[in-house]
N, C-alpha and C positions, 0 to 999 in steps of 0.2 A: 245409891246407885250401887245396879248389880252385871251382871255376866252374867252375858246369856248366849245359847247360840244365835248365830241368824237365821230369818228368817225369809223363806223366797219375799217378792215383795218390793225387802228394806233394798234391794243395791240401788239406788236413786241416794238412799240416804248413810249408806256408803257411800256413794261415786264425792259426795258433798264433804264427809270428812275426812277421804284422799288428797282434794283436792286447796278444801281449805286449810291442810295439817299443809302438801310439798307447797304453796306457794305462799302459805305467811310464815313459819319456819325454817324454809329452803330458800325463805330468800337472805338468809346470814351468806346461806357459802354458795350458791346456784347462780347463772343469771339470770336475767330473765329469758331470754334465747331458752336457755336448758329451761327450765322454770315451767315455757310454756309447749318443747318435745316433750316434755318427763307427762303434762299436767293440762293437754292443749283446752279451753272452755269448748271447745267441738267438737270430743273424742264422741268414737263410734260404741254412742249408747244397747248396741245388740250385745256389739263383746265383752262393755262390759261387765253389761248381767250376765252374760254366760259367762264367766271371770268368777262376779263373788257365786253362781253352783253350784261353780267346778271349788269351789279353796271350802266356801259353806267358815266361812270366819266366823268365831266368840264377839260377843260385843258388848261393848260399856256403852249400861244404857241409865241416864239420868233424866227422871220425871216423864216419863215416855218417849225422849229425844239422846237418838247413837249417836254418843258426840267421842267415840272409838271401836279401835276393832282392830283382830291380828286375826289371823291362820294355822294349827298349825298340821303338818305334814302329815303322814305316817311312819313317812321318816326323816324325821325331824327338822324338815324344812322348815323356819317359817317363814314366807313367800311374800306380804302384810303385815308392817303390822303398825298403825295409824291415826293418831288421838290428833282430831280437830282444832284447830287454829290459839279460837278462843277455850281452850277447856286445855292447854297446853300447861304446865310445870303444877299442880293438883294435886297430886298422889297419882292419875285414870294409866299412865303407863306402866308406873307401880305392880300398879291392881292386877293392872294386864297381866305382866308378862310373871305376877304371881301365879296367876288362876295357867298362863301357860304351863307352865312349870311344874303345876301340880296334875295337871292332863298330860302333861308329860308323862308321871312314874305313872298317870292309873294304867297308860298305852304301855307300857316299859319299854321307850325309850331313853335313848340311855345317850343321844345325843346330840344337842338345837344347831342348826345351821343357818345361816339368816346372810342375805347382799344389803348392807344396809350402806345407807346415804350415809353423806355427811355430814348430812347437821343431826342422823343417830347415834354415830359412833358412838359419842360417849356413854351414855344414855347405855349402851350393848355392853359399849366392857363396864356398867361400874353393875355389874351386874352378870360379872365376870366373864363374859364373852369373852376372848383373843381376837385378834386383830390375825387371819390366816392370811392372809396376800390387799396388797389392792388392784383394785379392777375399775376398764373405762366401761360402761354399757350405751349400748345406739338409740334411742328413739328416734323415730322419727326425723333423723342424716344427722340429730347433736348427736354430740360422747359427751355422758354424765360419770364423773368420777366418781366412786364407793367403798367398797369395801366388803372382803367375802370375813366373816366370823362366826366361828362358833366353839359351844361349851357342852365339855361331859359332865352330865351328869353323878352325885353319888341317890347312891344306895335310899339313902339313909333322914335325902328329904332336903340335910343341909347343908344347901353351894352355897 
């Protein structure tokens, strides 16, 4: 298993990871209508591809297949952090989060921020992120509850 930068042309693989993560683990926390609004089966492919090129995420690859991805913006914002539902609870999220922390230090980012789903809140908390506020995000006219979380990094790398 390895992490590496996303390559243009992998947008469909990232979509599959995103869609399966949302509809897999998210089903425990969100209604079917909320899941469909968050990740509809017929989402705009051109918009998705443009968004992935802009985010330029890091991917986790296993045996030639992308099983997870996340981005880290220069501001410290983590916009996407998703592990394919078939690969949950195998340490892949921890591998990816550790890589984002290392990358943040390399880029001299001192604070990480994330808008986190209810499904991912406990994972981010286990990594030392603190809850800043509860929020509601609207997707396709449907309200989705989530949280804003934040973590200050130590210069020594001993977070």
